[in-house]
ZAZATOR-235653 format. One line per field, with one value per residue (C-alpha): residue number from 1; residue in one letter; x negated, y negated, z negated. Coordinates in steps of 0.001 Angstrom, whole numbers, plus 500000, padded with zeros to 6 digits. Layout:
N
resi: [NUM, ...] $
resn: [a, ...] $
u: [X, ...] $
v: [Y, ...] $
w: [Z, ...] $
# end
This chain:
724
resi: [1, 2, 3, 4, 5, 6, 7, 8, 9, 10, 11, 12, 13, 14, 15, 16, 17, 18, 19, 20, 21, 22, 23, 24, 25, 26, 27, 28, 29, 30, 31, 32, 33, 34, 35, 36, 37, 38, 39, 40, 41, 42, 43, 44, 45, 46, 47, 48, 49, 50, 51, 52, 53, 54, 55, 56, 57, 58, 59, 60, 61, 62, 63, 64, 65, 66, 67, 68, 69, 70, 71, 72, 73, 74, 75, 76, 77, 78, 79, 80, 81, 82, 83, 84, 85, 86, 87, 88, 89, 90, 91, 92, 93, 94, 95, 96, 97, 98, 99, 100, 101, 102, 103, 104, 105, 106, 107, 108, 109, 110, 111, 112, 113, 114, 115, 116, 117, 118, 119, 120, 121, 122, 123, 124, 125, 126, 127, 128, 129, 130, 131, 132, 133, 134, 135, 136, 137, 138, 139, 140, 141, 142, 143, 144, 145, 146, 147, 148, 149, 150, 151, 152, 153, 154, 155, 156, 157, 158, 159, 160, 161, 162, 163, 164, 165, 166, 167, 168, 169, 170, 171, 172, 173, 174, 175, 176, 177, 178, 179, 180, 181, 182, 183, 184, 185, 186, 187, 188, 189, 190, 191, 192, 193, 194, 195, 196, 197, 198, 199, 200, 201, 202, 203, 204, 205, 206, 207, 208, 209, 210, 211, 212, 213, 214, 215, 216, 217, 218, 219, 220, 221, 222, 223, 224, 225, 226, 227, 228, 229, 230, 231, 232, 233, 234, 235, 236, 237, 238, 239, 240, 241, 242, 243, 244, 245, 246, 247, 248, 249, 250, 251, 252, 253, 254, 255, 256, 257, 258, 259, 260, 261, 262, 263, 264, 265, 266, 267, 268, 269, 270, 271, 272, 273, 274, 275, 276, 277, 278, 279, 280, 281, 282, 283, 284, 285, 286, 287, 288, 289, 290, 291, 292, 293, 294, 295, 296, 297, 298, 299, 300, 301, 302, 303, 304, 305, 306, 307, 308, 309, 310, 311, 312, 313, 314, 315, 316, 317, 318, 319, 320, 321, 322, 323, 324, 325, 326, 327, 328, 329, 330, 331, 332, 333, 334, 335, 336, 337, 338, 339, 340, 341, 342, 343, 344, 345, 346, 347, 348, 349, 350, 351, 352, 353, 354, 355, 356, 357, 358, 359, 360, 361, 362, 363, 364, 365, 366, 367, 368, 369, 370, 371, 372, 373, 374, 375, 376, 377, 378, 379, 380, 381, 382, 383, 384, 385, 386, 387, 388, 389, 390, 391, 392, 393, 394, 395, 396, 397, 398, 399, 400, 401, 402, 403, 404, 405, 406, 407, 408, 409, 410, 411, 412, 413, 414, 415, 416, 417, 418, 419, 420, 421, 422, 423, 424, 425, 426, 427, 428, 429, 430, 431, 432, 433, 434, 435, 436, 437, 438, 439, 440, 441, 442, 443, 444, 445, 446, 447, 448, 449, 450, 451, 452, 453, 454, 455, 456, 457, 458, 459, 460, 461, 462, 463, 464, 465, 466, 467, 468, 469, 470, 471, 472, 473, 474, 475, 476, 477, 478, 479, 480, 481, 482, 483, 484, 485, 486, 487, 488, 489, 490, 491, 492, 493, 494, 495, 496, 497, 498, 499, 500, 501, 502, 503, 504, 505, 506, 507, 508, 509, 510, 511, 512, 513, 514, 515, 516, 517, 518, 519, 520, 521, 522, 523, 524, 525, 526, 527, 528, 529, 530, 531, 532, 533, 534, 535, 536, 537, 538, 539, 540, 541, 542, 543, 544, 545, 546, 547, 548, 549, 550, 551, 552, 553, 554, 555, 556, 557, 558, 559, 560, 561, 562, 563, 564, 565, 566, 567, 568, 569, 570, 571, 572, 573, 574, 575, 576, 577, 578, 579, 580, 581, 582, 583, 584, 585, 586, 587, 588, 589, 590, 591, 592, 593, 594, 595, 596, 597, 598, 599, 600, 601, 602, 603, 604, 605, 606, 607, 608, 609, 610, 611, 612, 613, 614, 615, 616, 617, 618, 619, 620, 621, 622, 623, 624, 625, 626, 627, 628, 629, 630, 631, 632, 633, 634, 635, 636, 637, 638, 639, 640, 641, 642, 643, 644, 645, 646, 647, 648, 649, 650, 651, 652, 653, 654, 655, 656, 657, 658, 659, 660, 661, 662, 663, 664, 665, 666, 667, 668, 669, 670, 671, 672, 673, 674, 675, 676, 677, 678, 679, 680, 681, 682, 683, 684, 685, 686, 687, 688, 689, 690, 691, 692, 693, 694, 695, 696, 697, 698, 699, 700, 701, 702, 703, 704, 705, 706, 707, 708, 709, 710, 711, 712, 713, 714, 715, 716, 717, 718, 719, 720, 721, 722, 723, 724] $
resn: [m, s, k, p, q, p, v, a, d, l, a, a, r, l, i, a, a, r, s, q, a, a, m, v, a, l, l, r, a, e, a, r, p, p, a, s, k, a, l, a, s, e, v, k, a, h, v, n, v, l, e, r, h, l, d, g, d, r, p, r, e, a, i, a, t, a, l, s, m, v, f, l, d, a, d, h, a, i, a, c, m, r, r, d, g, v, l, r, a, s, r, y, g, f, r, g, s, l, i, g, r, v, a, k, a, a, l, e, v, r, n, l, l, a, a, s, p, d, r, i, a, y, l, e, s, v, e, a, l, s, r, l, a, g, n, v, l, v, l, q, r, g, i, e, a, t, i, r, s, h, r, a, e, v, l, k, t, v, f, v, m, v, n, s, l, f, y, h, g, w, m, n, d, n, e, a, s, s, l, s, g, h, r, y, s, s, e, d, y, a, e, a, a, s, l, v, l, r, t, y, a, s, m, f, s, v, d, g, v, s, f, a, h, v, d, a, h, a, v, g, k, n, a, l, v, y, e, r, l, l, l, a, a, f, r, l, t, k, f, r, e, a, e, l, f, l, d, g, l, p, y, r, a, d, g, v, r, e, t, v, t, v, s, s, i, d, p, d, v, e, r, s, l, r, l, g, y, i, q, a, q, n, q, g, m, i, r, f, t, h, l, q, e, a, n, p, a, v, s, m, r, s, v, i, d, h, g, f, e, r, g, i, f, q, d, l, l, e, l, i, e, h, p, v, r, r, f, v, l, k, l, p, a, v, p, e, v, f, e, q, f, f, g, r, d, d, l, f, r, d, e, l, e, m, l, l, a, l, d, v, d, n, f, g, t, f, e, e, l, i, f, q, i, t, d, r, v, t, s, m, d, i, f, k, v, q, r, y, f, n, f, l, s, c, a, y, q, r, r, l, a, d, l, e, d, p, a, e, r, a, e, l, t, l, t, s, t, l, l, v, i, r, h, a, d, l, v, e, q, m, r, l, i, f, g, d, e, d, k, s, r, e, i, i, s, l, l, t, m, d, p, t, e, p, h, l, d, l, q, y, r, p, f, v, d, a, g, g, y, y, v, i, a, p, h, v, v, a, a, s, n, l, v, r, n, t, i, v, a, n, r, l, r, a, s, a, i, g, p, r, d, r, m, v, h, a, l, t, e, a, l, r, s, v, g, f, l, v, r, n, d, f, e, t, r, i, a, g, k, e, l, e, l, d, v, v, a, w, r, d, g, s, l, f, l, f, e, c, k, n, a, y, h, p, v, s, v, h, e, m, r, n, s, w, d, h, i, r, g, a, r, k, q, l, d, k, r, r, e, v, l, a, e, a, a, n, q, a, t, l, f, q, k, l, g, w, e, i, d, p, p, c, d, v, h, t, g, i, v, i, a, n, r, v, f, h, g, a, s, l, n, g, h, p, i, r, q, a, h, e, l, i, n, v, l, t, s, g, r, i, v, a, d, e, d, s, l, s, f, w, i, s, p, d, f, q, i, a, d, l, i, a, y, l, g, t, a, s, i, a, t, d, q, l, e, a, l, d, s, r, e, w, r, y, s, m, g, y, r, e, l, a, f, s, s, y, v, l, d, m, a, k, w, d, r, e, l, r, a, r, h, g, p, p, i, a, g, g, r, r, e, g, d, d] $
u: [907773, 904317, 903949, 902467, 898786, 898186, 894618, 893474, 895267, 893795, 890310, 890467, 891434, 888669, 886094, 887172, 886590, 883486, 881983, 882498, 883920, 886467, 887312, 888022, 890181, 892179, 892741, 893950, 896698, 897570, 900731, 900188, 902744, 904457, 902776, 903783, 902567, 901824, 899654, 897819, 897198, 895801, 893546, 892173, 891606, 889578, 887001, 885585, 885725, 883761, 881223, 880650, 880068, 877616, 875814, 875632, 874377, 877218, 877569, 880550, 882601, 881664, 882503, 885762, 886867, 886057, 887811, 890946, 891095, 890613, 892920, 895819, 895404, 892383, 892699, 893366, 890724, 887960, 888942, 888681, 885295, 884043, 885376, 883803, 880513, 880725, 878821, 875738, 872577, 871161, 873733, 872239, 868531, 868435, 869340, 871083, 871184, 874385, 876053, 875139, 876612, 879859, 880220, 879361, 881874, 884639, 883615, 883743, 887472, 888281, 890828, 892798, 892798, 895275, 892396, 892043, 888938, 887281, 887465, 885800, 883161, 882429, 881822, 879547, 877625, 877242, 875914, 873447, 872158, 871817, 869016, 866840, 867592, 864791, 862278, 863578, 863345, 859610, 859377, 861377, 859163, 856107, 857512, 858229, 854737, 853101, 855244, 854446, 850692, 850622, 853392, 851637, 850901, 853040, 855961, 853945, 851564, 854357, 856234, 853073, 852465, 856009, 855854, 852661, 854301, 857140, 854708, 852486, 855402, 854831, 855545, 856263, 855831, 858993, 856994, 854597, 854844, 857260, 854168, 852635, 853497, 853353, 856667, 858645, 859880, 859473, 863143, 862331, 859500, 861865, 864304, 861472, 860348, 863946, 864007, 860726, 862250, 865426, 863393, 861237, 864405, 865733, 862557, 861638, 863141, 862362, 860955, 858209, 855559, 856685, 855306, 852411, 849650, 848588, 846350, 843148, 842162, 845398, 843555, 840542, 840146, 843824, 845247, 846270, 848284, 850586, 850691, 851971, 854377, 855977, 856036, 857920, 860331, 860936, 861878, 863991, 866023, 866572, 868017, 870357, 871362, 872224, 874490, 876251, 876721, 878451, 880606, 881651, 881462, 882551, 879227, 878163, 874973, 873779, 870894, 868808, 865779, 863887, 865553, 868787, 870232, 872770, 874906, 878226, 881194, 882287, 879151, 880776, 880716, 876921, 876551, 878721, 876755, 873399, 874775, 875979, 872498, 870961, 873453, 873002, 869226, 869548, 871788, 869263, 866469, 868513, 869049, 865401, 864339, 866610, 865110, 861601, 862595, 864224, 860984, 862837, 861834, 858497, 858086, 857160, 853958, 852934, 853695, 851498, 848689, 848781, 848778, 845711, 843878, 844438, 843530, 846991, 847708, 844234, 845054, 848333, 846612, 844191, 842003, 842076, 840037, 842064, 843860, 843698, 841803, 844462, 845730, 848365, 850577, 850613, 853706, 854662, 858112, 859208, 862865, 861987, 859499, 861958, 864935, 863110, 861302, 863513, 866870, 867286, 869833, 867782, 866466, 863018, 862493, 862655, 866177, 867250, 866130, 868268, 871229, 870773, 870766, 874149, 875332, 875180, 878386, 879836, 883002, 883008, 880681, 877049, 877873, 880445, 877622, 877201, 880138, 881318, 880300, 881873, 883506, 880069, 877623, 877255, 875210, 872967, 872203, 870967, 868811, 867274, 866438, 864722, 862895, 861525, 860199, 858947, 856894, 855476, 854658, 853006, 850966, 849571, 848900, 847168, 844892, 844061, 843369, 840654, 838645, 835758, 835293, 837941, 837559, 838179, 841132, 842640, 842125, 843688, 846579, 847427, 847199, 848673, 851475, 854255, 856066, 857021, 859106, 860758, 864557, 864617, 861863, 863712, 866887, 864852, 863250, 866657, 868037, 865270, 866372, 870145, 870492, 873231, 872528, 875857, 875285, 871710, 872829, 875492, 872970, 870591, 873442, 874362, 870762, 869907, 869361, 870081, 867659, 870151, 872692, 873098, 872492, 869471, 868297, 865566, 866830, 870328, 869443, 865782, 865581, 864756, 865830, 863006, 864280, 863485, 861691, 862653, 860293, 860435, 858702, 858809, 858484, 861161, 863407, 862152, 862434, 865660, 869069, 869906, 873173, 874683, 873236, 874418, 877953, 877913, 876294, 878802, 881812, 882493, 883261, 886893, 885790, 883205, 885788, 888097, 891827, 891519, 889747, 887717, 887474, 891261, 891599, 888955, 890652, 894074, 892803, 891079, 894306, 896314, 893789, 894492, 898262, 899274, 902079, 900291, 900825, 898450, 899049, 902700, 904631, 908053, 910319, 911555, 913361, 913047, 909266, 907034, 904724, 901736, 900418, 896952, 897321, 900305, 900181, 902257, 901676, 902989, 905070, 902385, 902426, 899104, 898695, 895276, 894169, 891159, 888385, 885877, 882862, 879166, 876943, 876125, 872468, 872792, 874761, 876760, 877847, 878542, 880871, 882713, 883075, 884321, 886842, 888181, 888419, 890234, 892635, 893216, 893959, 896661, 898219, 898213, 899635, 902673, 903030, 902666, 905311, 907795, 907190, 907243, 911043, 912556, 915138, 912403, 910478, 913590, 913825, 910162, 910470, 913549, 911743, 908758, 911034, 909778, 912274, 911121, 913106, 911862, 910712, 906988, 903917, 902225, 898436, 896517, 892996, 890833, 888828, 885678, 883463, 880207, 879034, 878800, 881311, 882055, 883113, 884433, 888128, 890354, 893584, 893850, 893040, 889882, 887376, 886064, 883709, 885418, 882768, 882767, 886570, 886724, 884176, 886358, 889235, 887422, 884464, 884373, 880641, 877606, 874013, 871543, 868155, 868847, 871895, 875537, 877569, 881361, 883493, 886801, 888849, 889130, 887719, 890377, 891407, 894268, 896114, 894618, 891146, 892132, 893952, 890892, 888580, 890643, 890725, 888244, 886769, 885519, 882273, 882256, 882332, 879599, 877416, 877846, 877109, 873857, 872411, 869986, 869888, 867039, 866166, 864450, 862716, 861513, 859261, 860621, 857752, 858045, 861540, 862683, 865634, 866642, 869089, 870573, 870915, 870555, 868322, 868887, 866559, 867030, 865629, 867995, 870919, 870085, 870043, 873375, 874960, 873994, 875210, 878596, 879396, 877953, 875883, 875714, 878366, 876952, 876432, 877587, 876605, 877101, 879888, 880483, 878349, 877529] $
v: [449773, 451141, 454017, 453222, 454094, 454323, 455668, 453003, 450267, 451312, 451734, 448208, 446722, 448679, 447506, 443916, 444374, 442607, 445580, 449222, 448216, 446105, 449125, 451178, 448397, 448252, 452011, 451842, 449475, 451411, 453515, 456853, 457594, 460996, 463846, 464230, 465788, 462328, 461472, 464793, 464218, 460736, 462012, 464672, 462103, 459944, 462700, 461555, 457933, 458833, 460728, 457673, 455457, 457956, 458302, 454519, 454154, 451829, 452328, 450045, 451475, 455097, 454814, 452952, 455484, 458452, 456886, 456108, 459693, 461391, 458994, 459588, 463379, 464681, 468425, 468109, 465405, 467316, 470567, 468805, 467263, 470646, 472536, 470066, 469811, 466028, 465734, 467643, 465554, 467632, 466050, 462600, 463273, 464278, 460767, 462064, 459093, 457719, 461134, 461288, 457832, 458811, 461959, 460078, 457322, 459913, 461637, 458350, 458060, 461745, 460797, 458957, 461899, 464745, 467146, 470811, 471845, 473588, 470369, 468414, 471168, 470765, 467017, 467704, 470204, 467755, 465128, 467626, 468879, 465329, 464811, 467115, 465376, 462826, 465611, 467503, 464319, 464260, 467814, 466828, 463821, 466031, 468407, 465498, 464064, 467403, 467813, 464278, 464679, 468170, 467626, 469334, 472630, 472995, 474963, 477544, 478004, 478567, 480939, 482993, 483247, 484473, 486925, 488438, 488933, 490859, 493031, 493881, 494696, 491881, 492888, 490006, 489800, 488585, 487882, 485445, 481705, 479713, 477762, 480907, 482205, 485738, 485061, 484946, 487701, 487854, 486825, 483772, 482962, 483234, 480886, 478448, 478509, 477816, 474809, 473516, 473845, 472052, 469219, 468967, 468835, 465956, 463994, 464987, 466801, 470530, 471505, 473616, 471161, 471683, 475241, 474661, 474480, 476314, 475155, 477165, 476248, 477516, 480435, 478292, 474695, 473863, 476911, 474769, 472479, 475324, 476886, 473598, 473116, 476530, 476226, 472952, 474592, 477553, 475315, 473042, 476056, 477047, 473605, 473999, 477419, 475788, 473326, 476189, 478066, 475038, 474243, 477725, 480041, 479967, 478586, 475520, 473547, 472314, 469943, 470213, 467903, 468499, 471793, 472249, 475745, 477255, 480023, 481742, 480409, 484011, 486087, 489137, 487350, 486996, 490504, 491914, 489938, 491303, 494814, 494693, 493896, 496614, 499206, 498189, 498443, 501848, 503120, 501933, 503729, 506952, 506879, 506064, 509007, 511321, 509966, 510713, 514274, 514841, 514212, 512212, 510640, 508926, 505253, 502600, 501883, 505546, 505473, 502398, 503871, 507104, 505185, 503167, 506232, 507967, 504840, 504555, 501035, 499511, 497631, 496246, 493325, 491006, 488498, 485176, 482085, 479197, 477024, 478724, 481873, 484523, 487976, 488180, 491226, 492656, 494865, 495965, 494645, 497984, 498927, 502591, 501722, 499462, 501795, 504954, 503440, 500589, 501464, 505048, 505902, 508257, 506454, 505730, 506000, 502207, 502181, 505057, 502939, 500078, 502453, 503552, 499905, 499544, 502813, 501330, 499417, 502147, 504186, 506207, 508800, 508071, 508245, 505462, 503044, 502798, 500531, 497609, 494178, 492400, 493723, 494002, 494397, 497335, 497843, 500142, 497232, 495162, 498097, 498199, 494495, 495187, 498143, 495932, 493248, 495885, 497337, 493930, 493078, 496402, 496296, 492859, 493730, 497027, 495293, 492700, 495400, 496825, 493603, 493925, 490216, 489027, 485407, 486305, 488464, 485600, 483142, 485431, 486313, 482624, 482132, 485440, 486839, 484251, 484635, 481610, 482855, 480882, 481182, 482873, 485307, 486481, 487030, 489109, 491155, 491907, 492741, 495296, 496994, 496852, 496681, 494074, 490342, 489285, 491558, 490304, 486679, 487450, 489236, 486281, 483911, 485922, 485746, 482148, 479383, 475785, 473727, 470858, 472999, 472044, 475590, 477466, 480940, 482732, 486196, 485535, 483828, 484649, 483241, 479552, 477490, 475034, 473392, 475691, 478195, 480692, 480893, 484357, 485789, 489404, 491212, 489074, 490387, 493952, 494088, 492156, 493788, 492288, 494086, 492936, 489422, 488996, 489958, 487534, 484654, 484925, 485603, 488971, 490986, 491572, 492878, 495140, 496599, 497336, 498061, 500536, 499517, 502601, 501486, 501314, 504679, 506304, 505044, 506161, 509672, 509912, 508989, 511460, 514238, 514054, 514061, 510434, 509280, 506580, 504173, 501614, 498432, 498317, 495090, 494453, 491777, 492145, 489609, 487043, 487318, 488745, 491434, 492783, 495829, 497018, 500192, 501163, 504458, 506300, 509263, 510376, 507287, 504745, 502413, 501114, 498084, 497618, 494632, 495561, 493243, 494687, 492372, 493077, 492946, 489219, 488270, 484536, 482240, 481082, 484688, 485206, 482223, 483758, 487059, 485211, 483275, 486593, 487955, 484833, 485237, 488836, 487634, 485272, 488024, 490478, 487852, 487578, 491332, 492087, 489491, 490879, 494564, 494296, 494313, 497816, 496768, 495551, 498786, 500704, 498632, 499268, 503018, 503114, 501294, 503616, 506657, 507872, 509597, 508002, 506604, 503338, 501830, 502455, 500977, 498649, 498597, 496364, 496224, 494334, 496876, 495615, 497253, 495804, 495991, 492312, 491291, 494964, 495230, 491684, 490826, 487984, 487240, 490839, 492305, 494446, 494229, 497651, 498875, 501235, 503990, 504212, 504136, 506987, 508855, 508365, 510006, 512865, 513751, 511827, 512308, 510113, 511011, 510551, 511612, 515091, 515763, 515201, 513673, 513591, 510671, 512479, 513280, 516957, 519191, 517945, 514422, 512944, 509685, 508507, 508635, 506009, 503860, 503945, 503126, 500042, 498986, 497271, 500480, 502017, 503142, 499782, 497951, 500231, 499270, 495553, 495934, 497756, 494637, 492457, 488660, 487019, 483561, 482734, 479348, 477113, 474127, 470877, 468619, 467654, 469194, 472785, 474499, 477730, 480430, 482442, 486042, 489701, 492705, 496435, 498648, 501949, 504069, 502390, 502899, 506610, 507050, 505271, 507366, 510567, 509262, 508170, 510934, 514018, 516892, 517689, 519889, 523224, 523319, 519724, 517771, 514216, 513834, 510104, 507154, 505253] $
w: [660957, 660144, 657709, 654284, 653870, 650124, 650396, 652856, 650874, 647521, 649023, 650485, 647110, 645351, 647888, 647208, 643458, 642157, 640352, 639574, 636189, 638056, 640225, 637093, 635635, 638862, 638754, 635146, 636218, 639370, 639715, 641426, 644182, 644231, 646098, 649731, 652953, 654340, 651334, 651552, 655247, 654632, 651850, 654183, 656946, 654562, 654111, 657448, 656301, 653176, 655277, 657491, 654465, 652970, 656283, 656631, 653032, 652016, 648237, 647516, 650386, 649617, 645902, 646585, 649187, 646957, 643950, 645956, 647252, 643894, 642058, 644433, 644809, 642930, 643474, 647198, 647732, 645948, 647705, 651085, 650224, 649093, 652104, 654540, 652623, 652632, 649332, 650504, 650449, 653318, 655655, 655091, 655310, 651615, 650480, 647380, 645028, 646549, 646393, 642723, 642175, 643920, 641804, 638603, 639415, 639817, 636588, 634694, 635475, 634934, 632250, 634961, 637364, 637684, 638314, 637367, 635370, 638327, 640387, 637575, 637274, 640989, 640621, 637648, 639782, 642661, 640266, 638745, 642099, 643436, 640892, 643010, 646293, 645905, 645308, 648330, 650395, 649632, 651013, 654093, 654774, 654379, 657007, 659335, 658832, 659655, 662753, 663873, 663417, 665003, 667519, 670428, 668658, 665518, 666990, 668856, 665929, 663391, 665707, 666301, 662568, 661929, 664811, 663379, 659979, 661593, 663560, 660600, 658269, 655780, 652162, 649814, 646051, 644302, 641155, 642849, 642272, 644403, 645516, 647027, 650473, 649047, 647258, 650490, 652813, 656585, 656814, 654689, 657098, 660071, 658353, 657566, 661209, 662245, 659906, 661368, 664847, 663750, 662234, 665359, 667512, 665364, 666140, 669717, 672669, 672833, 676228, 677736, 676569, 672949, 673102, 675491, 672889, 669771, 666931, 667353, 663784, 662191, 660561, 659729, 658649, 659302, 657492, 654516, 656810, 657879, 654433, 652978, 655869, 655353, 651560, 651914, 654370, 652029, 649136, 651280, 652473, 648825, 648098, 651075, 649723, 646403, 648219, 650005, 646733, 645215, 648241, 649274, 646262, 642594, 641368, 639414, 638806, 635424, 634784, 631636, 631507, 634788, 635758, 637697, 637365, 639774, 638289, 638900, 636944, 636387, 635602, 637226, 640589, 640542, 639111, 641890, 644472, 643272, 642817, 646410, 647678, 645506, 646765, 650408, 650033, 648373, 651167, 653738, 651874, 651701, 655450, 656115, 653930, 655912, 659124, 657818, 656987, 660373, 662342, 665013, 668281, 668770, 667897, 670445, 668558, 668888, 672614, 673044, 670923, 672910, 676187, 675198, 673916, 677266, 679237, 680812, 679550, 679764, 682959, 681613, 679921, 681618, 679782, 681607, 680752, 682215, 681375, 677961, 677074, 676518, 677394, 680146, 680683, 684198, 684092, 687633, 688517, 689924, 689242, 688737, 685951, 684143, 684536, 683434, 680466, 679270, 680808, 679644, 676951, 674777, 671708, 670379, 666630, 666328, 667758, 665514, 662560, 663870, 664241, 660639, 659530, 661256, 659719, 656205, 657054, 659290, 658723, 661920, 663363, 664146, 667852, 667434, 666649, 670417, 671210, 673334, 672079, 675052, 678210, 679859, 676975, 674569, 671421, 673497, 675826, 672870, 671720, 675217, 675019, 671700, 673249, 676019, 673691, 671262, 674128, 675044, 671431, 670652, 673860, 673029, 669404, 670261, 672751, 670110, 667515, 669795, 669528, 667092, 666337, 663797, 664902, 668541, 667537, 665545, 668393, 671011, 668687, 668569, 672326, 673564, 671406, 671799, 675129, 677203, 680144, 682917, 682987, 686371, 685373, 682269, 684296, 686741, 683951, 682441, 685907, 686390, 683165, 683645, 687428, 687000, 687177, 685631, 682638, 682359, 682275, 679658, 677415, 677679, 676859, 673737, 672506, 673454, 670907, 671809, 669650, 669509, 667617, 663924, 662642, 663983, 663003, 664894, 663943, 665288, 668570, 669269, 672836, 672302, 675313, 675882, 679048, 681967, 679739, 677059, 674094, 672508, 669458, 670703, 667397, 665766, 668557, 668034, 664232, 663563, 663100, 666461, 667255, 663992, 664272, 667859, 666856, 663911, 665822, 668667, 666423, 668029, 664885, 665855, 669261, 667644, 665238, 668164, 668140, 665250, 662055, 661107, 657490, 657130, 658886, 656647, 653472, 654737, 655483, 652083, 650278, 652359, 651656, 647902, 648128, 648603, 650809, 652773, 655646, 657119, 659122, 658104, 658651, 657164, 655728, 652148, 649968, 652728, 652885, 655594, 654206, 656122, 654278, 655293, 653221, 651069, 649164, 646554, 644282, 640892, 640193, 641127, 644114, 645445, 647712, 649298, 651347, 653498, 654708, 657149, 657386, 657778, 654714, 654401, 654708, 654031, 651737, 654768, 655415, 651687, 651862, 654817, 652936, 649864, 651953, 653305, 649767, 648555, 651460, 650387, 646844, 648096, 650195, 647295, 644933, 647197, 647698, 644002, 643138, 645669, 644996, 641214, 641582, 641649, 644251, 646588, 646037, 647076, 650256, 651028, 650516, 652713, 655522, 655146, 655245, 651870, 649588, 646335, 643446, 641911, 639673, 640170, 638561, 641052, 641446, 643844, 645184, 647660, 649638, 651350, 653954, 652653, 649055, 648133, 645412, 644649, 641004, 640613, 640288, 641510, 639683, 638534, 641963, 641655, 644495, 645454, 648163, 650598, 650652, 646863, 646689, 649200, 647103, 643992, 645855, 647582, 645367, 642100, 641846, 641398, 642018, 639179, 640506, 641912, 639725, 640566, 637736, 637750, 636631, 637206, 634105, 635124, 637874, 640345, 641291, 639287, 639772, 636465, 638082, 640656, 638107, 635848, 638763, 639597, 635941, 633677, 632227, 635453, 637053, 638875, 635537, 634216, 637171, 636513, 632811, 633590, 635233, 633263, 633558, 635449, 636742, 640024, 639934, 642750, 642261, 643677, 642743, 639082, 638960, 639376, 641029, 639281, 640337, 637490, 638641, 637670, 638340, 637907, 635897, 637727, 634876, 632414, 634793, 635178, 631386, 631001, 633756, 631979, 628623, 629991, 632444, 630830, 632205, 635906, 637484, 638546, 642286, 642591, 645661, 646752, 649287, 649176, 650089, 646937] $
# end
């Protein structure tokens, strides 16, 4: 006997209905079966069915399928659609009208659904964002038309332009119009170039011919062609970001007249997100300032300049006329040259800057930033790859800078600065550096982009496999945070952290240093439930449970979503632990298993501790989210820097348990930081409509004044001992 299929059966009857009104009438008369695992499984399976109908542009089938799913199990159905991104217009060539119709149809029967408010809010957001899909489709078709008409030269030209921005240290203007290229950062340009490549790959095969030619008029009569192409790509990526915000984060979209605004459902989430980026940027600037003061090793650019001034590198580059006029590098393939210059372990200034970028998320010593990424490959190996391409890029650019004619310089920049290297030649170049062909092949594999992959990002996988050739923008390789990006792109974070999580260890030691009983990575079973405690600590009648999440600072909405998923997982774990350990008897069992001679009951405090700064200051179900460096600073120093002064937020000269309780509460320095942010909107033109992101900015002068007002005069002789 076959199993009942209520979703398939209801969808078939809805499809047979003559109109959408008839579908609604059928639903009103329908009895909803009780919830079951089988029903939930069938609902989940129909997400793929819905996707096929949307992709095939079958309105009746798509609406009927969606209505049957949400009617039978609304919360689960909408959660599955959201998790899988099935209602994103970008998945169907930006044909968003049908997605809007599906969302609107579900909203019209909301009174028949057993749906929670956040699920309804999601459908409302999908419907609102779908209004922009037609405008974005115009941008997409414009990109496709430009690629089609400039097929032979568009990829190489765009990649050269982006590479030049990275070399010259492009500084964008956040206040510029969204229709000006000055608005966008070099990272935005790299993402736009990746989108152009992805679009090209959806239309044509990517091979050596795809990068064989460059548009010699790209800085002249055709400049507007590429400006419009990139501006369309920028705005299209912002629409895709909006979709990711809605699907993966607690955000919503609202449409008012011709503007669709994306904002966080809880304002503290967006505040904490922006504060995290501000703090990460500030920490990077602090480290860069220290590097400036330390007068460190020489930069690659200085080495190249010195070599040209002394005439050492003049013969490295030869100007050839055929088949295209360009400079060609003549680097002798001598192992001793490669090993001594590119293979040595002492660092150039450029690599020290990259180490400092990694240090922002580091909890160990500076030396521990040289670590194993895989069994064969270390972070130092990736720095050496960057050193090699930095050398090549700087050599080309210095030779170009010596040309007096701007037109000739522009022409040769277009023809010379993007590297197209045969597979075997790149393996040989890496082998000359590392002396190990297997390691060389693994490094290349870690850095290689397959253009047929659905998600492409030039800064994560900068070696574009063009069928027998690698296409490489050398200064994108040199200037990107490549160690971090390689780990993220290849899902090697757990390997990079190693067997001992330094963040957990650092927090444990900080708690112990101020008198806590503390244990980390403790697993036990209490009241019939398995409890995995990242950090459990006790002092002065208070029990603290910390769940730790050690992820890199996210640099994209996709990475934000991953961080948020980890945080939501931490919330669920802490919910269970708080419920179990609220009972005095269970506390007694825990203390006995820990070997602590403590009498319950104790007050229980929880916290989600994160390695990066994004979402710091927010709270989930009563579990405060706090950044580990700042939490450690609360325990060991209790001081903040305001200009050159050190301000204390401890209650007294020495740490007390009340300081930590206050820090985890709603009246803490973390809350103060969020409240100091001012609201701001970032708008992007989508034709006659606009996409807006509601966000926040920090007025540093205002924040300094508020710090002084809230935390009093500086402590004599105070110094900053923490991170944030």
